[in-house]
N, C-alpha and C positions, 0 to 999 in steps of 0.2 A: 272545514279546513280553516286554520288560522293563517291569514295572509301576513307575511312578514318581509322585511328588507334588512340588509346589513350595511353598515357604514364603517369603514376602516381605511386609513391611508396606506396600510400595508397589504398588498395583494395576497401574500401568503396567509395572513389572518383571515382574509375573505374566503380563501379556498378551504380553510379548516371549518369555518361556519357552514359553507355550502355542503361539505361532506357530512357534517353532523346532522344538518337539517334533512338531508336525503334519506336518513335512516329513521326519521320520525314521521309516521303516517298522517298526523294531524297538522303538520306544518306545510305551508306552501310558500316557497321563497319567490317573491315577485320580482325583486331586483336587487342589485348590489351596487355600491358606490364607493369609490376611493376619494371623490371630491364631495365634501359635505354640503357645499353650497348648491350643487346640482340636486342633491337629495331633498333640500328644504322645499323646493317647488314641487317635487314629485309627491312628497308626503302630504302637503297641503291640498293637493288636487286628487289624492287617491284614498281609497278605503283600506288603509293599512292598519292592522290591529296590533302588530308587534314590531319593535325596532331593536335590533342588535347594534349597539352603538359604542364605538371606541371613545375614550375620553381624551387621551393625549394626542391631539392631531394638530398639524400646522395651521396657522391662520385663525382657527376657532376650535376651542375645546368642547368636549361633549356636553358639559354643563350649560355653557352659553348657547350651544346649538339648540338645546331643548327650548330655550326662551324665544326662539324665532319661529316656533311651530304654532300655527293657528289650530290645527287639529292634532292633538297629541295622542299617539298610540301608547300602548304599554311599552315599557323600556327595560331591556336587560343590558347593563353596561358591561363592556369587555375591555380590560386594560391590564397592562403589566405593572401598574403603579398602585400598590395597596393603600397609599395615603388618601386616595379618593373615596374609599369605601363609605365613610360616614356621610360625606357630602352627597354621594349618589342618592341616599335615601331622603335627602331634603327635597329632591325633585320627584319623589314618590316612585323611584325605580322598583321594579318587581324583584330584581336580583342583581348581584355584582359578581361577574366572573373574572377571576384573577388569572391572567395568562402565565404559563400555558395551562389550559384546563382540558380534562379528558371528556369522553363522551358521557360518562355517568354523571358528572357534574353538570354538563350542558343539559342533559335530559331532566335532571332534578329542577333546574331553573325553568325550563319550558313547561314542565308539569305544573309549576306554580301559576304560570300564565293560563294554562288550560283550566285549572280550578277557578282562577279569578274570573275568567270570561264566562264560565258556567253560572256564576253567581251574579256578575255585573257585566253584561255585554258592553263593549266599547261603542260609544256613539261617534261615528266617524263623519257624519254629515252635520252641517250647521242649521239644518231645517228639517221639517217633515210636513206632511199634508194631513189635514183632518177633513171629515165630511160634515157639512152643515147644510141641512136640507138637501137640495139637489146640486150643491156647489162643493168643489174641492178647494180648500183654502190653505195656502202656504203659511206656516208659522215658523218664524226664525227664533231659535231657542233664546238668543240674547235679548230679544224684544219682549219676551214673556215675563210679566211682573209676578203674577200669581194665578192659581187655578182654584175655582170654587165649585164644589159639588152640591147638587140639589136633586135628590131622587135619581132619576134615570138620565140626568143631564149634568154636564159640567160647563162652566164658562171660563174661557181663557181671556185674561185681561192682558193686553199687550200695551206698548207705548202709545198706540194710535187707535185701537179699537177693542171691542168685546166680541168674542166669537163663541156662540153656543153650540155644543155638540152633544148628540145623544150617545152617551157612554157613561162609564162609572169612574169615580175618582181613582180606583185601583188600576183600572185599565190605562188611564191617563198617566199615572205614575210610571208604569212599565214602559211607556214610550219616550220618557224624558231622561236626560243625563242624570244619573243618580248622585253625582258629586256636586251638582248645582241646585237641583230641585228637591226640596225636602218637605215631607209631609209633617205638619205640625198639629193637625186636627183631623178627625175623620172626614171632614168636608173641605179641608184647605191644604194646598201645596203652595209653597213660596219659593221664589228664586233667590238664592243667597246673594246674587249679584245686585239685587234691587232693595235689599233690606237696609233701611236707614238706621234703625236702632232697635234694641230689645230692652224692654222696661216693664217691670211689674208683671212678668209672665205673659207679655204680649209682644208681637212683632209688628213693627211699623214700616209700611211701604207707601211712600208718597202720602196721600191723605187717608190711607186705610190702616185700620188697626185690627189685628187678628189674635185671638187667644191661643196659647200653647197648651194643649191638653196633656194631662199627666202620662197618657199612653205613649206620646211621641216626644216628650220633653228630653229624655236622655239621648235619644238618637239625634235630635236636633242640635243639642249642645255639643255632642261628639262631632257632628259635621262642621260646626263652627270652629272647633278647636283645631281641626285639620286644615283649615284654610289659612 
């Protein structure tokens, strides 16, 4: 089930979304809000995967609302104003529903979300745990600089420590947010947040220099262009 919420200052619009969601078996509507400020706290503390978001609301518009989110779910904008269409894709919205929309259009938008989540699951937590020896160590995504693989082990380099884990580089990649952690070599994953520069086919992070292999070069450059 895809956990979702709806935010719209018009109660009638909320009811329409609730009705459409009730007919789709892979959606679970967790909550609805007419006050976007109450929704911000809820989203940042919950594992929400999809947000139906109105754009033209009093006090804060949908575009600025997204900027206040720490944990960003996938977004489908709903609005009666077509002039926002291009701007909505600048915040990487999955789709843009122009009111009034019917069920078939709504279903097409949510199917895009379903397909997207099958390929790239949303990471809704800011951390995860890894096993190192007989310990469970909490790793905060924002603190990880890079990951290096060596045989059956990988080493996570964070801002404060190195953590060695018995696993593969491929398995490590599957546990990380795919929009931030990019593989650049068969043994190296880097966090785009900590990349200082890219020069002569190498990535520099702090005092570390990593080669970009030809296998991963195009996907790495594509990831940079979308940032």
